[in-house]
Structure formats: structure tokens, C-alpha cells
C-alpha positions as CSV (number, residue, x, y, z in Angstrom):
1,M,2.7,10.9,-42.8
2,K,3.0,11.6,-39.1
3,K,5.3,9.3,-37.1
4,L,3.7,7.4,-34.3
5,R,5.0,8.6,-31.0
6,F,5.2,6.5,-27.8
7,P,5.5,8.9,-24.8
8,K,8.4,8.4,-22.5
9,E,6.0,8.1,-19.5
10,E,4.1,5.3,-21.2
11,L,7.4,3.5,-22.1
12,L,8.4,3.8,-18.4
13,N,5.0,2.3,-17.4
14,Y,5.5,-0.7,-19.6
15,L,9.0,-1.1,-18.2
16,F,7.5,-1.1,-14.6
17,I,5.0,-3.7,-15.7
18,T,7.8,-5.9,-17.1
19,V,9.9,-5.6,-14.0
20,G,6.9,-6.1,-11.8
21,S,5.9,-9.2,-13.8
22,L,9.4,-10.6,-13.4
23,I,9.4,-10.0,-9.6
24,Y,5.9,-11.5,-9.3
25,A,7.0,-14.7,-11.2
26,L,10.1,-15.0,-9.0
27,G,8.1,-14.8,-5.8
28,Q,5.5,-17.3,-7.0
29,L,8.1,-19.9,-8.3
30,Y,10.6,-19.6,-5.5
31,F,8.4,-19.4,-2.4
32,I,4.8,-20.3,-3.2
33,K,4.8,-23.2,-5.8
34,P,7.4,-25.5,-4.1
35,L,5.5,-25.8,-0.8
36,H,2.1,-25.8,-2.5
37,I,0.7,-22.7,-0.8
38,P,-2.6,-22.0,-2.4
39,M,-3.3,-18.8,-4.3
40,G,-6.6,-17.2,-5.2
41,G,-8.0,-16.5,-8.6
42,V,-6.5,-17.6,-11.9
43,S,-3.0,-18.0,-10.5
44,G,-4.4,-20.5,-7.9
45,L,-6.1,-22.5,-10.6
46,A,-3.0,-22.5,-12.8
47,L,-0.9,-23.8,-9.9
48,V,-3.5,-26.6,-9.3
49,A,-3.4,-27.5,-13.0
50,N,0.4,-27.7,-12.8
51,F,0.2,-29.9,-9.6
52,L,-2.3,-32.3,-11.0
53,W,-1.3,-32.5,-14.7
54,S,2.1,-30.8,-14.9
55,M,0.6,-28.2,-17.2
56,P,2.7,-25.0,-17.7
57,I,1.6,-22.4,-15.2
58,G,2.0,-19.5,-17.7
59,V,0.1,-21.1,-20.5
60,V,-2.8,-22.0,-18.2
61,T,-2.8,-18.5,-16.9
62,I,-3.1,-17.0,-20.4
63,V,-5.7,-19.5,-21.5
64,L,-7.9,-18.8,-18.5
65,N,-7.6,-15.1,-18.8
66,I,-8.5,-14.9,-22.5
67,P,-12.3,-15.3,-21.9
68,L,-12.1,-13.0,-18.9
69,L,-10.4,-10.2,-20.9
70,F,-13.2,-10.5,-23.5
71,L,-15.7,-10.4,-20.7
72,G,-14.4,-7.2,-19.2
73,W,-12.9,-5.2,-22.1
74,R,-15.9,-2.9,-22.4
75,N,-15.6,-1.9,-18.7
76,M,-11.9,-1.6,-18.6
77,G,-11.1,1.0,-21.2
78,R,-8.6,0.6,-24.0
79,E,-5.4,1.6,-22.1
80,F,-6.2,-0.4,-19.1
81,F,-7.1,-3.4,-21.2
82,V,-3.8,-3.3,-23.2
83,K,-1.7,-2.9,-20.0
84,T,-3.5,-5.8,-18.3
85,A,-3.2,-8.1,-21.3
86,F,0.5,-7.1,-21.5
87,A,1.0,-7.9,-17.8
88,I,-0.7,-11.3,-18.1
89,V,1.4,-12.3,-21.1
90,V,4.7,-11.1,-19.8
91,S,4.3,-12.5,-16.3
92,S,3.2,-15.9,-17.8
93,V,6.2,-16.0,-20.1
94,F,8.6,-15.2,-17.3
95,T,6.9,-17.9,-15.2
96,D,7.3,-20.7,-17.8
97,I,10.8,-19.6,-18.8
98,L,12.1,-19.4,-15.2
99,E,10.4,-22.5,-13.7
100,P,12.9,-25.1,-15.1
101,I,16.0,-23.1,-14.1
102,L,15.0,-21.2,-10.9
103,P,16.0,-22.9,-7.6
104,A,13.1,-23.4,-5.1
105,Y,12.7,-22.8,-1.4
106,Y,11.7,-25.9,0.6
107,G,12.1,-24.6,4.1
108,E,9.5,-23.4,6.6
109,M,6.1,-22.9,5.1
110,L,5.5,-19.8,7.3
111,L,8.7,-18.1,6.0
112,A,7.6,-19.0,2.4
113,A,4.2,-17.5,3.0
114,L,5.7,-14.3,4.5
115,Y,8.4,-13.7,1.9
116,G,6.3,-14.9,-1.0
117,G,3.6,-12.4,0.0
118,V,6.1,-9.5,0.2
119,V,7.9,-10.3,-3.0
120,M,4.7,-10.9,-5.0
121,G,3.3,-7.7,-3.5
122,V,6.2,-5.7,-4.8
123,G,5.6,-7.2,-8.3
124,Y,1.9,-6.5,-8.2
125,G,2.5,-3.0,-6.8
126,L,4.8,-2.1,-9.8
127,I,2.2,-3.4,-12.2
128,F,-0.7,-1.5,-10.5
129,R,1.3,1.7,-10.3
130,A,1.9,1.5,-14.0
131,G,-1.9,1.3,-14.6
132,G,-2.3,-2.4,-15.2
133,T,-3.4,-5.5,-13.4
134,T,-2.8,-9.2,-13.7
135,G,-6.4,-9.8,-14.7
136,G,-8.3,-12.8,-13.3
137,V,-10.8,-12.4,-10.5
138,D,-10.7,-8.6,-10.6
139,I,-12.3,-8.7,-14.1
140,I,-15.0,-11.1,-12.9
141,S,-15.8,-8.9,-9.9
142,K,-16.1,-5.7,-12.0
143,W,-18.3,-7.5,-14.5
144,L,-20.6,-8.9,-11.8
145,N,-20.8,-5.4,-10.2
146,G,-21.9,-3.9,-13.5
147,K,-24.5,-6.7,-14.2
148,M,-25.8,-7.5,-10.7
149,D,-24.6,-4.6,-8.6
150,L,-22.6,-7.0,-6.4
151,P,-19.9,-5.4,-4.3
152,I,-16.5,-5.8,-6.0
153,G,-14.5,-6.4,-2.8
154,A,-16.8,-9.0,-1.3
155,T,-17.1,-10.8,-4.7
156,N,-13.4,-10.9,-5.0
157,F,-12.9,-12.2,-1.5
158,V,-15.5,-15.0,-1.9
159,I,-14.1,-16.2,-5.2
160,N,-10.6,-16.2,-3.9
161,M,-11.6,-18.1,-0.8
162,F,-13.3,-20.8,-2.9
163,V,-10.1,-21.2,-5.0
164,I,-7.8,-21.3,-1.9
165,I,-9.9,-23.8,0.1
166,G,-10.3,-26.0,-3.0
167,S,-6.6,-25.9,-3.7
168,A,-5.8,-26.8,-0.1
169,L,-8.1,-29.8,-0.4
170,I,-6.4,-30.9,-3.6
171,Y,-3.0,-30.4,-2.0
172,E,-4.3,-32.5,0.9
173,N,-3.1,-29.9,3.4
174,L,-5.8,-27.7,5.0
175,D,-3.2,-25.8,7.0
176,S,-1.9,-24.5,3.7
177,A,-5.1,-22.4,3.3
178,L,-4.2,-20.6,6.5
179,Y,-0.7,-19.8,5.2
180,A,-2.3,-18.6,2.0
181,M,-4.3,-16.1,3.9
182,I,-1.1,-14.7,5.4
183,T,0.4,-14.5,1.9
184,S,-2.7,-12.8,0.6
185,Y,-2.8,-10.2,3.4
186,L,0.9,-9.3,3.1
187,T,0.6,-9.0,-0.7
188,S,-2.3,-6.6,-0.3
189,M,-0.5,-4.6,2.3
190,V,2.6,-4.2,0.1
191,I,0.5,-3.3,-2.9
192,D,-1.3,-0.6,-0.9
193,K,2.1,0.8,0.2
194,M,3.5,0.9,-3.3
195,V,0.3,2.2,-5.0
196,Y,-0.8,4.8,-2.4
197,G,2.7,5.6,-1.0
198,M,4.4,5.1,2.3
199,D,4.1,8.8,3.1
200,V,1.2,8.3,5.5
201,Q,0.4,11.5,7.3
202,K,-2.3,12.8,9.6
203,S,-5.4,14.9,8.8
204,A,-7.0,16.8,11.6
205,M,-10.5,18.2,11.7
206,I,-10.9,20.7,14.5
207,I,-14.3,22.1,15.6
208,T,-13.6,25.2,17.6
209,S,-15.1,28.5,18.8
210,K,-11.6,30.1,18.7
211,P,-10.5,29.6,15.1
212,K,-8.1,32.5,14.9
213,E,-6.2,31.5,18.1
214,V,-6.0,27.8,17.1
215,A,-5.0,28.4,13.5
216,G,-2.5,31.1,14.6
217,A,-0.8,28.6,17.0
218,V,-0.7,25.8,14.4
219,M,0.7,28.1,11.7
220,E,3.3,29.8,14.1
221,E,4.6,26.7,15.8
222,L,4.1,23.9,13.2
223,H,4.2,26.1,10.1
224,R,1.2,24.2,8.7
225,G,-1.7,25.9,7.0
226,C,-5.3,25.6,8.0
227,T,-8.6,25.9,6.1
228,G,-11.6,27.1,7.9
229,M,-15.3,26.5,7.2
230,D,-18.3,27.9,9.1
231,A,-20.5,25.3,10.8
232,T,-23.5,25.1,13.1
233,G,-24.0,22.6,15.9
234,M,-27.3,20.9,15.2
235,Y,-27.9,20.0,18.9
236,T,-27.0,23.4,20.4
237,G,-27.4,25.7,17.5
238,D,-24.1,27.4,18.3
239,Q,-21.9,28.7,15.5
240,R,-18.5,27.1,15.2
241,T,-15.6,27.0,12.8
242,V,-14.2,23.7,11.4
243,L,-10.5,23.9,10.8
244,I,-8.8,21.3,8.6
245,C,-5.0,20.9,8.6
246,V,-2.5,18.2,7.6
247,V,0.5,17.4,9.7
248,R,3.3,14.8,9.6
249,R,2.9,11.8,12.0
250,H,5.5,13.0,14.4
251,E,3.8,16.4,14.7
252,T,0.5,14.9,16.0
253,G,1.5,15.3,19.7
254,T,2.4,18.9,19.3
255,L,-0.8,19.6,17.4
256,K,-2.9,18.1,20.3
257,R,-1.0,20.3,22.8
258,L,-1.6,23.4,20.8
259,I,-5.3,22.8,20.5
260,L,-5.6,22.1,24.2
261,E,-3.8,25.3,25.1
262,Q,-5.9,27.5,22.8
263,D,-9.4,25.9,23.3
264,E,-10.1,23.2,25.9
265,Q,-13.6,22.8,24.5
266,A,-12.4,22.1,21.0
267,F,-13.6,18.8,19.3
268,M,-10.9,17.2,17.1
269,M,-10.8,14.2,14.9
270,I,-7.5,12.8,13.6
271,S,-7.3,10.3,10.7
272,N,-4.6,8.7,8.5
273,I,-4.2,9.9,4.9
274,S,-2.2,7.8,2.5
275,E,-0.7,10.6,0.4
276,V,-0.4,14.4,0.6
277,F,0.4,16.6,-2.3
278,G,1.1,20.3,-2.0
279,R,3.4,22.8,-0.3
280,N,5.8,21.2,2.3
281,F,4.7,17.7,1.2
282,K,4.9,15.8,-2.1
283,R,4.6,17.4,-5.5
284,L,1.8,16.2,-7.8
285,G,3.2,13.5,-10.1
286,Q,5.5,11.9,-7.5
């Protein structure tokens, strides 16, 4: 019989999920729960249940997620389903184990919202990078998108806002909903940085009638490659070349100068790109 093998990469992913779940639980228990800052989705409902009836946050989280997992398992894929279920269970277990022994922060609510958002964002980010999620509203949004073609982002936002506002009313502190939005925003920002990388660079699309001169200057001075494509101006009918190149953020000023020197009539668009893989940038798999 062949022995079952568990790839090292997958083992590392589950380690990331475990560590991320621990960090998420610490952020929630230390900063968010003590000052009753509302959270969206299942986590928010679990905190309300704990506030009203002293029910264990982790147990409530698992119970509420069970029907959601069955609702979304067909759309999630086996690997994604297993990792999400694992993240839900591990984060819930950490939450209930740590709650009685972890000290709590009772200082400024603004500081709790800021630091709670960052810490939970780090935890979420590790889980998402490993290919899992913490379940909850994400599953509902994807299911509604498949059934009713409702946009996932908008559905997610509406459900979370209902939970946050409802929680604020139960806590009898409407200001807490505003702090919750700060926490939610910071959490999302940190997740994006961790999942998509902090290596934000610039992509330039240059429409020029002097492609050789422009590309030559970019390659000679910045040592960046360019890709050219033939194009036609639909208003003038003139033939142009579209050059695409990627530069680091600090090279943007030099790039603008080079384009101006070679072709004053060039049309250039510059945009942010979250990750760049290839020569002189990151290797695939990083």
C-alpha cells in the first residue's frame, strides 16, 4: 500500500492558518471584546451572544458557521472548504481557551479600534495567504452571487453593516459603530498588504510615435524592459505604438523625464500594481 503523503507546502499552509488564527483571536479578545467594539458577520454575532448570555464566543462561531459551510461547500472546492473549516475551528478553540486567561485592554476606544484592526488583519492575512478564510459572511455572499447574481462585495458590505449597527444598538453605544468601521477598514488594508504584497510598483502605458527612442532611453537609463504593441488612434487614424513597462516607485520621476525628453507629444498612463514577478523583481512563488 502507498503511504499517504502530506506535502511540505501544505503543512506550511496549515501552520500559517494556525498562527493566523492565534493572532486573530488575540486581537479580538485583547482589543475588540473588552470595549464592545462591534464586528461584522458571524464574529459580530458571536460577540453579541457572549455579551447578552455569556455564551462562549468560539462555540457560537462554530455553530453559526456549520450551516454556512454546508451552504457553500459546492462552490468552495474541497481544499478551500477543508482549510476554511480548519481555520474556523482553530480560531474558535484559541478564542475560548484564551478568553479566561488573557488580559484585556480597557483604554481608549480609538486605540483599541486601530490596534485591533491591525492585529486581526495580520491574523486574517496569514489565513488568506494559506488559502483559507474564516467563513461567515463570505460564504453567504458567494452563495447569493451564484443564486441571484448579487455582487459579492456589496452583499458582504450590507450584511456586515446590519450586524455592526445592530450590535451597536445592543451595546447601547452608537459611537462604537463608527469605531467598528475604522477597525474594519484597517483590517482590510492589512489583509490586502499581506495577501497581495507590499511590493507595490508602477506600471506605465505609453502611447508614442517614437517608440524606439523612448524604449531605448528607458532601457539605457532605467534598465527596464519595454513591450511594444501597434495601435491606431480612432479619432485621428494615426498609427502609434503602445509601450508597456514596469518601474519601481522611486523611478517614476525619472521615467516621466525620459518620456518628455524623447517625445513631448507622448500620452502616458501610470497605475499602481500590487505585485510584480519576473526579472529584476520578485520570483514566482514568493
